[in-house]
N, C-alpha and C positions, 0 to 999 in steps of 0.2 A: 332563527334570528341570531345574528352575530353577537356573541356575548361581549365583544370588545366595545360595542356601542354603549353598554351599560356601565362599564368600569372605567371608561376614559377619564371622566371628571375626578373620580376618586384617586386614580393613579397619579395624575399630574399634581393634585393638591397634596397628597401624601409625600410625593417625591420632593416637592418644594419645601414642605414643612420639615422633613428630615434633613434636607440640606441646610436650612437656616438654623435648626437646632444644633446640628453638628458643628457648624461654623462658630456659633456663639459659644458652644461648650469648649471648643479648642481655643477660642480667644480668651476665655476666662480661666481655662485650665482647671475646671472643676465641673461637677454636676450642676445643672441649672435648678433653681428653685421653682416651685409651682407657679408663682406669678410670672417669672421669666419665661417659662415654657408656654404659659397661656399667651403671653405677649407675642412670642415668636410664632406660635401656631396661628394666632389671629392675623398677624401680618402676612404670613404665607398664604392664608386663605384669601385675604383681600387682594394680594398680588395676582392670584390665579382665577379670581371669580369672573373677570371680564372674558378671558379666552374660554373659560368653561361654559359660560352662558352663551357666548357666540357660537361655539361648536355645537352645543345642544340645540340651539335654535335652528341652525342649518339642517341638522338631521331631522328635527321635528317638522320643519317646513317641507321636507321632501315627502313626508307621509301625509300631510294635510290634504292634498288633492284626492287621495284615495277615499277620504270621508265623503266626497261628493258623488261617488260612483252609485249607480242604481242598477236594478235588475240583477243579472247573474254576477257581473263583476263586483257589484256592491256586496252581495252575499259572500263572495269569495275573499275580498280584500279589505273590507271595512273592519271586520274583527281583528285582523292582523295589524292594521294601522292603529286602532285603538289600544291594542296590547302594547305595541312598541312605544307609542306616545306616553301612555301611563307609566310604563317601565322607565322611560328616560326622565320623566318629571320626578318620579320617586327617587331614582338614582341621583339626580342633581341635588335634591333636597338633602339626601343622606351624605353626599360628598361635601356639603358645607356644614353639616351638623355632627353626624356620628363619626365620620372618618377622621376629622381633626381631633375629636375628643379622644380617640384611641391612642393618639401620639403624645398625650400630655404626660404620661407616667413612663418611667424606665429610662435608661441611658440611650442617647442618640448616637449612632455610629454610621458614618457614610464612607464607603470605600469605593475605589475605582473598579468598575467591571472590566476585567481583562479582555474578554471576547469583544466587547463593544468599544474598547479604547481606540483602535485604528479607525473605526467608523466615525467616532465622535471627532477625532482630529481632522479627518477628511471633510466632515460636515462643517466644522468651524472654518476651515480654509475656503470651502465653497461659499459659505455665507459672506465672508469678507470680500471675495471676488465679485459676488453677486451685487453687493452694495456699491462696489466701485464702478461697475458697468451696469447701473440700474436700467437705463433705457434699453440696452440690448437684451438683458435678461427678462425684462417685463414685457417685451414685445410679443414673443410667441404665445404666451398665455392669453393676451388680449386678442390676438388673431384667432386662436382656437375658440375663444368665447364668442366672438362675432360670427364665426362660421357655424357654431352650434345653434345660435339664434336663427341663422338663415335656414338650417336644416329643420328647426322646430316649425317654421312657417310652411314647410313642405310636407310635414307629416299628415297622415290621415286622421280622421276624427273617431275611428272605431278602435276601442281599446282591446276587446276580445272579439275575434271574428265569429260570425254565426256558424254553428256546427250544422252542416247540411251534408248528410251522407248519400242523398239521392233516393232513399227508400222511405216508406211510411209504415208505421204499425198502428192499426186501428183496433179498438176494443168494441166488439159487438155484444151487447148485453140484452137479454130478454127477461121476461118475468120468471121468477124462480120455479113455477109449476110447469115450465115448458119441458116436454119430453125430449130425449136425445134425437129421435127420428124427426120430430118437428123442428128442432133446433138446427139439424143438418139441412133440412129442406129450406129453411129460411136463410141459412148461411149461403147456400148455393145461389139463391136469388141476389144476395148482396154481392157475391163474386161476379155474377153476370152483369150487374149494373156497373160495377167498377171496371170490368174489362171493356165496357163500351166506351170508356173515356179515352180520347186519343193519346193522352200522356202516359197511360198505363201499359206496361209491357206484359206482365202477367200477375196473377193473384193466387195465393194459397192461404189456407186457414188451418187452425188447430182448435178443435172444439173440446171442451172438458179438460180432463187430466190425461197426460200422456202416460205410456207404460213406465217410464222413468219419471216419477212424480217430483220433479224439481220445481214445478210451478203448478201447485194444486188449484184446479178450477172446477166449478160445477158444470153440469151439462148444458146449462142455458147461457154460458159465456163462451165466446169464440175470440181467438186472437187472429186478426186478419193482417197478413203481410202483403203490402202493395209495392211491387217493384216497378219503378218508373223508367221510362226511356231516357237515354242520355240527353 
């Protein structure tokens, strides 16, 4: 699971809180008092609560369909979906309670990150150009969205394909008092019955435990391997 999904809300709230605290501290030319820090931290949290909630809801919505899976795909993906959703909800609650509380004490200092300064400047110019030519810049995303909806209608209904290797393994079990000779005789009858089927290419069996005891079995149990025709 990508750890970035969990810390996104905490990062943007703490960044905004530090920015507001540093700006207020520079404006007053002194350290902020506790009520002032609480006020700025609360304001920063209120500013970012809407994008935080919106982003978390989008991610949680992606995992909700996995809770409807059944059979093999349900056993595989439902625990993961529940884990991610519970982690996101918990992280969202902490980002609005615990994370802002950590910024209440101590001096606030915000400095420019030199490696990201050119990127920030380029992004600012891009956003300005984007808002000036809004119809042109918003057109391609809408086209891709409509095309993805068209592709969704053409998708199949099967999430995980059925695994079919073309062969079968059958477990033949007899009463525990069956001797090895009698078990072998009965197993030969099973093989003859299976070879009579038109779909079967050939059949072979393993009765009891092999010389290399990787699969210990008693003499009354046989593993029957049925190789099917193409």
